[in-house]
N, C-alpha and C positions, 0 to 999 in steps of 0.2 A: 114518639120519638125518643123520650127519655128512657123508656123501657128498652127500646132497640139499642140505644147508645150504651146503656148499662150492660146489656147482654154482650155487645161487641167487645167492650172493655174486659169483661170477664173471660170471653173466649180468647182474647189476645194474651191475657195474663196466664191462662191455663196452657198456652203453647209450651212445648219443650224448650229448655234453656238454649239449645242449639239446634237449628233447623236449616233447611236448604236456603231459605230466603231470610233468615234471621240470625243475627250474631248473639253472642252472650251479652249480658249487661256490661256496659262499659262505664268507666269513670274517667273524667277529665282531670288530669293531674299536671302539675308543673314541677320539673326537676331543676334544681340549681346545682351545677357540677363545676368544680374548678377546671380551668382551661387545660392544665397539664394532664388531667386524668379524664378529660371528656371523651377522647377517642376510645380509650380502653373501656370506659363505662358503657358507651353506646354500642360497642362491639358485643359486650356481654349481654346487654339487653336485647340486641338483635338476635343473638343466638338462642335466647329463651323463646322468642316468638310470641310474646304476650303483650307487646306494645305496638301501637301504630303512631308514628311520628307525624306531626303537622309542620308544614313549612311556614314559619312566621315571617319570612322575607321573600314572599312570592313576587313582590313588586320590584325586586332588585335583579339586575342582570348577573350572569355567572361571574363576570369580572369584578362585581361589587361585593361578592360574598366574602365572608371572613376566612373561608377555607381555600381561597384561590391560590395561596402560596403552597399549600399541600398538594393541590392539583399540579402545579408546575413542577414540584419535586417528583411526583409520580411520573409525569411526562419525561423528565430527564432520566429517571431510572429505567423507563421503558426504552429510551434510546440506547442506554448502555447495554441492556439485555439484548436488543437487536444487534448491537455491535458484537457481543459475545457469540450469538448464534451465527452471524455471518463469518466470523473468524473460525468457528468450529467447522462450518461448511467448506471454507477454503482449504482448511487443513485436511479435509477428507476423513474426519473422525466420525464414527458412528457410536453414539452414547445413548444408552437406555436408562430410564429411571424417572419415576414420577412420585416424589415424596409428597406427603400431605401438606396442605396449605398452612403457613405460619399465621400466627395471630398478628393483629395490627400493631400491637405495642412493640413489635420488633422492627417497625419501619425505620427508626433512626439507625439501629444497628445494621440493617440491610443497606441503607444508603451509604454508610461508611464503608461497608464491605465491598459494595459494587465499585465505589470510587477507587479503592485500593487495587482491585482486580483490573480496572480499566487503565490505571496508571502503569501497572506492571506490564500489561499486554502492550500498551503503546510504547513503552520503553524497549521491550523486546523486539517489537516490529521495527522501530527506528534503528536499533543496533543491527538487526538482521539485514535491513536494507543497505546500510552502510557497508557491512561486510560483504554482501553479495555484489554491490557495486565495485568494491575493490577487487573481488575475485574475478568479475567479468573483465575489468581493465587489465589485470595480470594475465588472464587467458588470452586476450587480444594481443598483449605485448609479446607473449610467448610465440604466438603464431607469426607475428611480424618478424621476430628475431629468426625464426626458422626459415623464413622466406628471403631474408635480407641478403644472405651471402651470395646468391646467384646474381643479384643486381649490382652489388658493391665491389665484389672481387674482380680485378682486371681479367678480361677474357671471358667473363660470364655476364657482362652487363647487357648483352644483346638478347638474353633469354627473356621471353615475354611470358605473361600469365602468372605473376606472383604479386602478393599483397605486401603493403608496408604501413607501419604506424610509428609515430613518435620519433622522428629522426631528423636531425639537421646537422651537417658537418661541412667543412670546407677542405677542398683538395689543394695541395700546394705543389706547383710545378711552374717554373718560369718560362718553359718552352711553349706556353699556350698560344695558339694562332688566333688572333682577333678576327681574321677574315673568314674563318670557318664557323658556320653555325653549328648549334648542337645537333640538329638533324643530320647535317652532313657528316659530322664526326660519328654519329651512331650508324649511319648507313655504311661508312667505310670501316667500321669496327675500330675506330681510333679510341684509345683510352681516354677517360674523363680527366681533364687537366685543370690547371690553375683557375681560380675564380668560379668554378662550378660548384654549386651546392645541391643538396638534395634534402627532401622532406619525405618521411615515410609515415603512412597512416593506414587506417581501415575505415571503410564506409559500407553502407548497405548496398547490396548487389544491384537493386533496381535503380540506384542513383548514379551508377558508374558512368554511363554514356553521357548523361547531361553534365556530370561533374568534369569529365575530361574535355568536353566541348567548351565549357566555361573557362577552364584553365587555358586552353589553347587561345581563346579570344582575348583573355585578360593579359596574357604575356605576348600576344601577337605572334604566336607560333614559336617563340624562342624558348622552348622547353621540351623535355622528353618525358613521356608518361609510360610507366610499366605497371602492369596489374596481374594479379593471380587470385584465384578463388581460395577462400579460407578452407582449411581441412575440416573444420568443425563448425557446426551451427552454434550460435550464441543466443542465450535467453535474453530477450529484451526486458530490462527492468520496468519499463512503462506498461507494455502490453502483456508481459509475462509469457510471450510466445517465442518459438524458435525463429531466429532470423538468419538468413544467409548473408554473409559479408564478403567483401573483396578487399584484399590488401594492395596498396599502391605505393609507388615511389615516383616522385616528381623531381627531375633534374632541371636546374635553372641557373641563371647567373644574375647577380645584382640584388641589392637590398630592396629596391622597389618591387621587384618580382616576388621576393620572399614575402613582403607584407601583403601583397595581393593574394598570393596562394594561401596564406594563413587565414585571411578573411574569408576566402571562398570555402576553405575547409570548415570553418566555423559555421558558415551559412548552410552548408549541406549536412551538418551534423557528423562530419568525419572526425575521428579521434586520431591525433598525432602522437607518436611516441619516439623517444630518442634512441636511435640504433647506431652504435659506433661502426666505423669502417673496418677496424682491425678484427680479424677472425678470432684471435685470442681473447680480445675484449668481449666479443659477441658470445663466445662460449662461456665466459665467466659470468656475464649478466644472465644468460639463459639458465645456468645452474642456480643462481640466486633466485630467479623468478620461479623455477620449478619447486625450490624449497619453500618459498612463501606460499605458493599455491597449495602444496601439501598441508602446510600448517593451517591455512584458511579453510580448507575443506574439512579438516578435523574440527575446527572451531564452529563452522556452520552446522555440521552434523550434531554437535553437542547442543548448540542453541536450538535447533529444531526439536530435539528430544525434550529439552527443558520446556519449550513452549507447548508442545503437545501434552506434556504432563500437566501443565497449568490449565490448559483448555479442557482436559479430561476432568480435572477437579471441578471446574466451573460447570461443565456439562451435566455432571451428576446432580447439581442443584438448580439447573437453569429452569426446568419446568416448574419447580416449587416456587422460585422467585417470580416467575412470570405470573403464576396463579395468584400469588400474594399481591402483587402490584395491581393486577386486574380487579381483585376483590376490593382493594382500597379505593380504586377509582370508582367502582360502582357505589360504594358507600358514600363517597363524597358527592357524587352526582345525585 
């Protein structure tokens, strides 16, 4: 037994230093590294491939580890990178580039850089949404002004099929007949007289029938409703899709009817705009609206170009940043 054991030990010692089922001789060492340079030192040692690390905290859960804060930081950076990727996709930009992975010691710099890019993009998105909302409202106002004349000018008030937004005015004429209803005056072609007000606005096309029925019931039929399809489709800021809208004008009498109509407009999502009765005033406001639309269109185009430029700069480094964050996550796990 002693001879066999001795021969076996000699056979084991004579095996090559590195074999299929045998590693090289290993030494158990303990490294004491300052916390501020621990990540960088471990990265360099891992790239050498000469060490195997042991987990001295195997009994602790992931949330009890000392590096849990670094993991949370990486998760937050991953969220920002997904945000950048989503914004590039929405802009329709195609960017190629796959730079090499950065070292872990650049984590802090990357975190600051991603935060700056996120704040810049968020600010540009917020400003762009506000400008686009203003542009959409002015576009609706323009269409309402273009349709308002046929409803408000005497002799054209019986023309049906036109849209209205944002208008409320009072006609003054002492010869108003209290015994005649609005419907009777409309059927006989009588001009709109004292005490009669009107509200102009714009609403989604699919809501027009229900909207008109609700107005009729709320005012007990004491109103006139004109409508006309909008000449252009409008981009909905919520769904980002093209929406067909209808311009309307509601003629009514009395303050209570006015409050009811405004509440119904708000409930149906109708936008109301102020349209003057005088043609000269209408033309003046239309000219101002067209000028503002032109300025806003130029501003929006410049904003889109600036945003695409920033997204292109981010996209060129996006794959590199994503690889770096993934590499750090693997190291921490």
